[in-house]
C-alpha positions as CSV (number, residue, x, y, z in Angstrom):
1,M,0.0,0.0,0.0
2,W,2.7,2.4,0.9
3,E,4.5,1.8,-2.4
4,R,1.3,2.9,-4.3
5,L,1.0,6.0,-2.1
6,L,4.6,7.0,-2.7
7,R,4.0,6.9,-6.5
8,I,1.1,9.4,-6.4
9,P,3.1,12.6,-6.1
10,L,5.5,11.4,-8.7
11,V,2.8,10.5,-11.2
12,V,1.1,13.9,-10.7
13,A,4.5,15.7,-11.2
14,S,5.2,13.8,-14.4
15,Q,2.0,15.3,-16.0
16,Y,3.4,18.8,-15.8
17,A,6.4,20.5,-17.3
18,G,8.0,23.8,-18.0
19,K,7.7,26.8,-15.7
20,Y,5.8,24.8,-13.0
21,R,8.3,22.0,-12.7
22,K,10.5,23.6,-10.0
23,Y,7.4,24.2,-7.8
24,L,6.1,20.8,-8.3
25,T,9.4,19.2,-7.5
26,R,9.5,21.0,-4.2
27,S,5.9,19.9,-3.5
28,V,6.7,16.3,-4.4
29,H,9.6,16.3,-1.9
30,F,7.3,17.5,0.9
31,A,4.5,15.1,0.0
32,T,6.9,12.2,-0.3
33,F,8.5,13.0,3.0
34,G,5.0,13.2,4.7
35,V,4.0,9.8,3.3
36,L,7.3,8.3,4.5
37,L,6.6,9.6,8.0
38,L,3.1,8.2,7.9
39,A,4.3,4.8,6.6
40,S,7.0,4.5,9.3
41,G,4.5,5.3,12.0
42,C,2.0,2.7,10.8
43,Q,4.6,0.0,10.4
44,S,5.6,0.4,14.0
45,G,2.0,-0.4,15.0
46,V,2.0,2.1,17.8
47,L,2.7,5.7,16.8
48,P,0.6,6.4,13.7
49,Q,0.4,10.1,14.3
50,F,3.5,12.3,14.2
51,V,2.1,15.3,16.1
52,H,3.3,17.3,19.1
53,H,1.7,16.2,22.3
54,A,1.2,19.0,24.8
55,E,1.3,16.7,27.8
56,P,4.5,14.8,28.5
57,I,4.2,11.1,28.8
58,D,5.5,9.6,32.1
59,L,8.6,7.4,31.5
60,I,9.6,4.5,33.7
61,F,12.9,2.7,33.5
62,V,12.9,-1.0,34.3
63,A,16.3,-2.7,34.7
64,G,18.2,-5.4,36.5
65,Q,18.8,-9.1,36.1
66,S,16.8,-12.3,35.5
67,N,13.8,-11.4,37.6
68,A,13.6,-8.1,35.8
69,V,13.8,-10.0,32.5
70,G,11.1,-12.3,33.7
71,F,13.1,-15.4,32.8
72,D,10.6,-17.9,34.1
73,A,7.4,-15.9,33.6
74,R,5.5,-17.7,30.9
75,P,3.5,-15.5,28.5
76,K,0.6,-17.9,28.3
77,E,-0.1,-17.3,32.0
78,L,-0.4,-13.5,31.6
79,P,-4.0,-12.4,31.4
80,P,-4.7,-10.1,28.4
81,S,-5.5,-6.4,29.0
82,P,-6.6,-3.7,26.6
83,V,-4.5,-1.3,28.7
84,D,-1.3,-2.7,27.2
85,K,-2.0,-1.1,23.8
86,E,-1.9,2.3,25.6
87,V,1.6,1.8,27.0
88,L,4.6,2.7,24.9
89,F,7.3,0.1,25.2
90,W,10.9,-0.2,24.2
91,W,13.0,-3.1,25.4
92,R,16.3,-5.0,25.2
93,C,16.9,-8.0,27.4
94,G,18.4,-11.5,27.5
95,D,21.7,-13.0,28.4
96,P,24.9,-11.1,29.1
97,I,26.8,-9.4,27.7
98,P,24.3,-7.3,25.6
99,D,24.7,-8.4,22.0
100,A,22.9,-9.3,18.8
101,H,21.4,-12.4,20.5
102,D,19.2,-10.2,22.8
103,S,15.4,-10.0,22.6
104,T,14.6,-6.4,21.5
105,S,11.8,-4.3,20.3
106,G,13.8,-3.8,17.1
107,G,15.1,-0.4,18.1
108,K,11.7,1.2,18.0
109,W,8.7,1.9,20.2
110,T,5.9,-0.6,20.3
111,H,3.2,-1.4,22.9
112,L,3.5,-3.2,26.2
113,Q,3.7,-7.0,25.6
114,P,5.6,-10.1,26.6
115,Q,9.0,-10.2,25.0
116,H,9.9,-12.7,22.3
117,L,12.7,-15.2,22.7
118,G,15.1,-13.3,20.5
119,N,18.0,-15.2,19.1
120,P,19.8,-16.8,22.0
121,M,23.2,-18.2,21.6
122,Q,23.3,-22.0,21.0
123,P,23.9,-24.3,22.7
124,A,23.0,-22.9,26.1
125,N,25.9,-22.9,28.5
126,W,25.4,-21.9,32.1
127,R,29.1,-21.5,32.7
128,T,29.3,-18.7,30.1
129,R,26.0,-17.3,31.3
130,Q,24.2,-18.2,28.1
131,H,20.8,-19.3,29.4
132,G,18.6,-19.0,26.4
133,N,17.3,-15.5,27.1
134,F,14.1,-16.9,28.6
135,G,13.1,-20.3,30.1
136,S,10.3,-20.7,27.5
137,Q,10.6,-20.8,23.8
138,N,7.7,-18.3,23.8
139,G,9.8,-15.7,25.7
140,G,8.6,-14.1,28.9
141,F,7.7,-10.9,30.7
142,G,8.9,-9.0,33.7
143,P,7.2,-6.9,36.4
144,E,6.7,-4.0,33.9
145,V,3.4,-5.4,32.8
146,T,1.4,-5.3,36.0
147,L,3.4,-2.3,37.1
148,A,2.0,-0.3,34.1
149,R,-1.5,-1.8,34.4
150,T,-1.7,-0.9,38.1
151,L,-0.4,2.6,37.6
152,L,-3.0,3.3,34.8
153,D,-5.8,1.8,36.9
154,K,-5.0,3.3,40.3
155,S,-3.8,6.8,39.4
156,T,-4.6,9.8,37.1
157,T,-1.9,8.7,34.7
158,K,-3.2,8.9,31.2
159,R,-0.2,7.7,29.2
160,L,2.9,5.7,30.1
161,A,6.1,4.7,28.5
162,I,8.5,2.0,29.7
163,I,12.1,1.4,28.7
164,K,13.3,-2.0,29.8
165,T,16.9,-3.1,29.9
166,A,17.7,-6.3,31.8
167,W,20.2,-9.2,31.5
168,S,20.1,-12.4,33.5
169,D,22.9,-13.5,35.9
170,T,24.4,-10.0,36.1
171,G,26.2,-8.4,39.0
172,M,27.4,-4.9,39.9
173,R,31.1,-5.5,39.6
174,R,31.2,-7.2,36.3
175,D,28.2,-5.9,34.4
176,W,26.7,-2.7,36.0
177,N,30.0,-1.1,37.1
178,V,30.1,2.6,36.3
179,S,33.9,2.9,36.6
180,G,36.7,0.7,35.8
181,P,36.6,-2.4,33.5
182,G,33.3,-4.1,32.6
183,G,30.0,-2.4,33.0
184,E,28.6,-3.4,29.6
185,C,25.1,-3.7,30.9
186,Y,25.2,-0.2,32.4
187,K,26.6,1.3,29.2
188,T,24.0,-0.4,27.1
189,M,21.2,0.7,29.4
190,V,22.2,4.3,29.0
191,S,22.6,4.0,25.2
192,E,19.2,2.3,24.9
193,V,17.6,5.0,27.0
194,R,19.1,7.8,25.0
195,A,18.1,6.1,21.7
196,A,14.5,5.5,22.9
197,I,14.1,9.1,24.1
198,A,15.5,10.5,20.9
199,A,13.2,8.3,18.8
200,A,10.2,9.4,20.8
201,K,11.1,13.0,20.4
202,L,11.3,12.6,16.6
203,Q,7.8,11.2,16.7
204,G,6.5,14.2,18.6
205,Y,6.4,12.6,22.1
206,E,8.0,14.3,25.1
207,L,8.9,11.7,27.8
208,H,9.0,12.7,31.4
209,P,11.2,10.5,33.6
210,R,9.1,9.4,36.5
211,A,10.9,6.5,38.2
212,M,13.3,3.7,37.9
213,I,12.4,0.1,38.8
214,W,15.4,-2.0,39.8
215,V,15.2,-5.8,40.3
216,Q,18.6,-7.1,40.9
217,G,21.1,-8.4,43.6
218,E,20.9,-12.1,43.4
219,T,24.2,-12.5,41.5
220,D,26.0,-10.3,44.1
221,A,25.0,-12.7,46.9
222,N,28.6,-14.1,47.1
223,P,31.4,-13.5,49.6
224,E,33.3,-11.2,47.3
225,D,30.5,-8.9,46.1
226,A,28.0,-8.8,48.9
227,P,30.1,-6.5,51.2
228,R,30.5,-4.1,48.3
229,Y,27.0,-4.2,47.0
230,L,25.6,-1.1,48.8
231,D,28.4,1.2,47.6
232,A,28.3,-0.2,44.1
233,L,24.5,0.3,43.8
234,N,24.7,3.8,45.2
235,A,27.4,4.8,42.7
236,M,25.4,3.4,39.8
237,F,22.2,5.2,40.8
238,K,24.1,8.5,41.3
239,T,25.8,8.2,37.9
240,F,22.6,7.3,36.1
241,R,20.7,10.2,37.5
242,K,23.5,12.5,36.5
243,E,23.7,11.1,33.0
244,M,20.0,11.4,32.5
245,G,19.8,14.9,34.0
246,T,17.3,13.7,36.6
247,P,18.8,14.4,40.0
248,E,15.5,13.7,41.8
249,L,14.6,10.5,40.0
250,P,13.0,8.1,42.5
251,I,14.4,4.6,42.4
252,F,12.6,1.5,43.6
253,I,14.7,-1.5,44.4
254,G,14.1,-5.1,45.2
255,V,15.4,-8.6,44.8
256,N,14.2,-12.2,45.1
257,T,14.8,-12.4,48.9
258,V,15.1,-16.2,48.9
259,Y,17.3,-16.6,45.9
260,G,19.4,-19.8,46.0
261,S,17.4,-21.4,48.8
262,P,15.3,-24.5,48.2
263,V,11.7,-23.5,47.6
264,G,10.0,-23.0,50.9
265,Q,13.2,-22.5,52.8
266,P,14.4,-19.3,54.4
267,A,16.9,-16.9,52.8
268,S,20.7,-17.6,53.0
269,D,23.0,-15.3,55.0
270,L,24.4,-13.8,51.8
271,M,20.9,-13.0,50.5
272,R,20.0,-11.4,53.8
273,Q,23.2,-9.3,53.4
274,I,22.0,-8.1,50.0
275,V,18.5,-7.3,51.3
276,S,20.1,-5.4,54.2
277,A,22.3,-3.4,51.8
278,Q,19.2,-2.4,49.8
279,K,17.4,-1.3,52.9
280,A,20.4,0.6,54.0
281,L,20.6,2.4,50.7
282,A,16.9,3.4,51.1
283,Q,17.8,4.9,54.5
284,R,20.7,6.8,53.1
285,D,19.0,8.1,50.0
286,S,15.6,9.6,50.5
287,L,14.8,9.0,46.8
288,V,15.4,5.3,47.0
289,V,12.6,3.0,48.2
290,Y,13.1,-0.7,49.1
291,V,10.3,-2.9,47.8
292,D,9.9,-6.2,49.7
293,T,9.2,-9.2,47.4
294,S,8.9,-11.7,50.2
295,G,6.2,-14.2,49.6
296,A,6.0,-13.7,45.8
297,T,5.7,-17.2,44.3
298,V,8.7,-18.7,42.6
299,M,9.3,-21.2,39.8
300,N,12.6,-22.4,41.3
301,P,15.3,-21.2,43.7
302,A,16.3,-18.5,41.2
303,H,13.2,-17.0,39.6
304,F,9.7,-15.8,40.3
305,D,7.0,-17.6,38.3
306,A,4.4,-15.8,36.2
307,N,2.1,-15.1,39.2
308,G,5.1,-14.0,41.3
309,T,6.3,-11.7,38.6
310,M,2.8,-10.1,38.3
311,D,2.7,-9.8,42.1
312,V,6.1,-8.1,42.2
313,G,5.0,-5.6,39.5
314,R,2.0,-4.6,41.5
315,R,4.1,-4.2,44.6
316,Y,6.4,-1.8,42.8
317,A,3.4,0.1,41.5
318,K,2.0,0.4,45.0
319,A,5.3,1.6,46.4
320,L,5.6,4.2,43.6
321,L,2.1,5.5,44.3
322,E,2.6,5.7,48.0
323,F,5.9,7.5,47.5
324,E,4.3,10.1,45.2
325,R,1.5,10.7,47.7
326,A,4.0,11.4,50.4
327,H,6.2,13.5,48.1
328,P,3.8,15.5,45.9
329,K,6.4,18.1,44.9
330,I,8.7,15.4,43.4
331,A,5.7,13.7,41.7
332,L,4.7,17.0,40.0
333,R,8.2,18.3,39.2
């Protein structure tokens, strides 16, 4: 269809000559450009109108490791909702390090949805952290889905955009480090965020950073990294706020509190150390909120299942709404 539309101005122009040609040529350029914009918008399936929107759209960053990815959250267990079509969504997630094997939204905005499997490296190899991107061939979803649904249902939010960047089995020292070697996940998160914001701006949308949702810490539950976790997390959040130009960005943090323990058993000492570090950071930084995920159902010792993932998303939404009610000036900035 778009090929036929693109021919229209050229056919019209070919019917005229002489003194009108230079004017027609200019008109053809503008008409063709307009049709190209319309075509690109409709092909994306989300942003069919390239117009300026007076009201900024709230933007939420979702990031972390496998329970942010939603590794074991099966898409077939996610109830459908018409609200998902109203949420702008840009994602990149999978196995570390970020590469061409990731599941992505194709470098463009789409609507909220479970994420496809992508092109995971084969064969899977746990020693090299290649886990298949998701536990299911149908992909998965993270807490972003029920987070968005709850925010749209329980608040005056009209439109919402989410940028998700998450990679399984990733820790602060090796993957999210903001100084020194490594840090590929952090660097990719920043580059994806910038690309997504720029793409939205070109399409007439102004995004207003509202909050960051951080689901991570399991990989740092080891004797070497657990003692350093608080400072590493604090440094990353400070750097991210600075790079985004959002010094008052609220950040909500949580982790699978029983990671590594047999299902039904209490948390290990190392996981309790990670949880304590997250709580301590929330005490140190008034813009950081700890979100307790205890009791969310799990698929195995590592991951929330679909119901647990949906539960966690609702908990983050509740924490965000409670924070905004207690800090109206920050919420309205």
